[in-house]
Residue frames relative to the residue before (quaternion, step in Angstrom):
aa qw qx qy qz dx dy dz
X 1.0000 0.0000 0.0000 0.0000 0.00 0.00 0.00
X 0.4008 -0.7273 0.5069 0.2314 3.55 -0.87 0.92
X 0.3846 -0.7130 0.5430 0.2213 3.50 -1.02 0.86
X 0.3703 -0.7249 0.5370 0.2216 3.55 -1.09 0.73
X 0.6021 0.5815 -0.3583 0.4135 3.59 1.22 -0.17
X 0.2853 -0.7290 0.6008 0.1615 3.53 -0.86 1.01
X 0.5963 -0.6036 0.3772 0.3713 3.63 -0.93 0.79
X 0.6282 0.5378 -0.3621 0.4301 3.63 0.97 -0.70
X 0.5921 0.5572 -0.3550 0.4615 3.58 1.14 -0.60
X 0.6749 0.4790 -0.2942 0.4779 3.57 0.92 -0.88
X 0.6339 0.5270 -0.3430 0.4504 3.59 0.94 -0.78
X 0.6012 0.5552 -0.3628 0.4457 3.57 1.01 -0.76
X 0.7208 0.4445 -0.2605 0.4636 3.59 0.81 -0.95
X 0.5940 0.5428 -0.3771 0.4585 3.58 1.04 -0.63
X 0.6527 0.4983 -0.3145 0.4761 3.60 0.96 -0.80
X 0.6605 0.5293 -0.3148 0.4295 3.59 0.93 -0.85
X 0.7574 0.3404 -0.2078 0.5170 3.59 0.97 -0.75
X 0.4138 -0.7599 0.4161 0.2797 3.54 1.37 0.19
X 0.4263 0.6307 -0.5114 0.3988 3.55 0.92 1.00
X 0.3605 -0.7249 0.5418 0.2260 3.55 -0.83 0.91
X 0.3625 -0.7625 0.4873 0.2232 3.61 -0.44 1.15
X 0.6099 0.5834 -0.3575 0.3999 3.57 1.13 -0.48
X 0.5158 0.6285 -0.4258 0.3971 3.59 1.23 -0.06
X 0.8088 0.2000 -0.0902 0.5456 3.57 1.09 -0.64
X 0.7860 0.2817 -0.1117 0.5388 3.57 1.09 -0.71
X 0.1230 -0.7652 0.6285 0.0660 3.51 -1.14 0.75
X 0.0495 -0.7620 0.6453 0.0230 3.56 -1.01 0.88
X 0.1475 0.7785 -0.5810 0.1860 3.52 -0.42 1.30
X 0.4683 -0.7030 0.4507 0.2886 3.62 -0.68 1.01
X 0.6502 0.5165 -0.3174 0.4579 3.61 1.21 -0.40
X 0.6935 0.3894 -0.2641 0.5457 3.60 1.28 -0.16
X 0.8366 -0.1573 0.0436 0.5230 3.55 -0.50 1.27
X 0.6566 -0.5658 0.3058 0.3940 3.57 1.00 0.88
X 0.7047 -0.4660 0.2677 0.4631 3.59 1.14 0.53
X 0.3745 0.7107 -0.4993 0.3245 3.57 1.25 0.23
X 0.4792 -0.6557 0.4821 0.3289 3.64 -0.85 0.82
X 0.0242 -0.7917 0.6095 -0.0330 3.57 -0.79 1.10
X 0.5807 -0.5189 0.4676 0.4181 3.54 -1.28 0.23
X 0.5589 -0.6470 0.4065 0.3221 3.56 -0.81 1.05
X 0.8153 0.2288 -0.1989 0.4934 3.54 -0.94 0.97
X 0.7101 0.3731 -0.2468 0.5437 3.59 1.28 0.11
X 0.3823 -0.6560 0.5721 0.3102 3.52 -1.36 -0.19
X 0.4272 0.6927 -0.4593 0.3559 3.58 1.20 0.56
X 0.3766 -0.7361 0.5126 0.2316 3.60 -0.56 1.12
X 0.5492 -0.6077 0.4682 0.3314 3.56 -1.04 0.83
X 0.6027 0.5934 -0.3449 0.4070 3.55 1.02 -0.79
X 0.5740 0.6066 -0.3749 0.4026 3.58 1.13 -0.63
X 0.6115 0.5414 -0.3511 0.4579 3.60 1.02 -0.73
X 0.6883 0.4722 -0.2866 0.4702 3.58 0.87 -0.91
X 0.5966 0.5456 -0.3584 0.4669 3.60 1.10 -0.63
X 0.6445 0.5174 -0.3160 0.4658 3.60 0.94 -0.87
X 0.6843 0.4842 -0.2887 0.4625 3.56 0.83 -0.99
X 0.6293 0.5411 -0.3285 0.4510 3.57 1.01 -0.76
X 0.6901 0.4649 -0.2645 0.4875 3.56 1.10 -0.73
X 0.5935 -0.6088 0.3483 0.3947 3.60 1.28 -0.01
X 0.4686 0.6668 -0.4524 0.3622 3.58 1.25 0.16
X 0.4793 -0.6550 0.5034 0.2965 3.55 -1.22 0.45
X 0.6398 -0.4870 0.4119 0.4287 3.55 -1.30 0.21
X 0.6274 0.5491 -0.3379 0.4366 3.58 1.00 -0.77
X 0.6299 0.5162 -0.3325 0.4756 3.60 1.03 -0.74
X 0.6348 0.5242 -0.3213 0.4680 3.56 0.96 -0.89
X 0.6875 0.4859 -0.2830 0.4595 3.59 0.85 -0.97
X 0.6196 0.5287 -0.3414 0.4691 3.59 1.07 -0.66
X 0.7040 0.4584 -0.2587 0.4768 3.58 0.97 -0.86
X 0.7666 0.2169 -0.1144 0.5935 3.59 1.21 -0.54
X 0.0832 -0.8660 0.4914 0.0396 3.60 0.49 1.18
X 0.5811 0.5781 -0.3955 0.4143 3.63 1.16 -0.20
X 0.6196 0.5101 -0.3438 0.4876 3.60 1.25 -0.28
X 0.3304 -0.7397 0.5549 0.1892 3.56 -0.88 0.97
X 0.6021 -0.5761 0.4137 0.3667 3.54 -1.10 0.72
X 0.6277 0.5501 -0.3355 0.4367 3.59 0.99 -0.81
X 0.6302 0.5283 -0.3311 0.4627 3.58 1.07 -0.73
X 0.6677 0.5033 -0.3003 0.4590 3.58 0.88 -0.94
X 0.6567 0.5019 -0.3057 0.4727 3.57 0.95 -0.87
X 0.6453 0.5222 -0.3245 0.4535 3.60 0.95 -0.85
X 0.6447 0.5130 -0.3220 0.4663 3.59 0.97 -0.82
X 0.6666 0.4912 -0.3072 0.4690 3.59 0.93 -0.83
X 0.6321 0.5265 -0.3344 0.4597 3.59 1.02 -0.75
X 0.6663 0.4874 -0.3017 0.4769 3.57 0.93 -0.88
X 0.6367 0.5213 -0.3339 0.4597 3.60 0.94 -0.84
X 0.6420 0.5240 -0.3235 0.4568 3.57 0.98 -0.79
X 0.6657 0.4885 -0.3022 0.4762 3.57 0.98 -0.82
X 0.6203 0.5458 -0.3427 0.4471 3.57 1.04 -0.74
X 0.7689 0.3885 -0.2213 0.4570 3.59 0.63 -1.06
X 0.6913 0.4443 -0.3050 0.4813 3.60 1.14 -0.29
X 0.4314 0.6995 -0.4590 0.3376 3.56 1.28 0.05
X 0.5440 -0.6611 0.4132 0.3102 3.56 -0.98 0.84
X 0.7518 0.3442 -0.2293 0.5135 3.61 1.11 -0.42
X 0.2131 0.8218 -0.4986 0.1749 3.57 1.24 0.48
X 0.7004 0.4860 -0.2959 0.4309 3.58 0.68 -1.05
X 0.6982 0.4704 -0.2999 0.4487 3.61 0.77 -0.91
X 0.6706 0.4813 -0.3064 0.4741 3.60 0.96 -0.75
X 0.6296 0.5226 -0.3381 0.4650 3.58 1.02 -0.74
X 0.6720 0.4943 -0.3010 0.4620 3.57 0.88 -0.93
X 0.6501 0.5329 -0.3179 0.4385 3.59 1.01 -0.74
X 0.7404 0.3981 -0.2300 0.4904 3.61 1.10 -0.57
X 0.6372 0.5423 -0.3495 0.4217 3.62 1.16 -0.17
């Protein structure tokens, strides 16, 4: 499934909530063409959301992708929650799409 979030949109929110995205996520044009992946892996962050969308648990995702640390998955979910619950989410999302 294609993500609608552009990396610059996520960087904006990471800066706003003062969370360093490099603690859990890596974006490098040499790794999967710049697709956001869990740091130190080649597992796209989007894969976690695909699993959750299909009704799988975080534990199932971690079992299938053992290179991803639980702390990384939790950090990504925490940041995603802060992004979508931010009071200016809609205006910032529309400005970057």
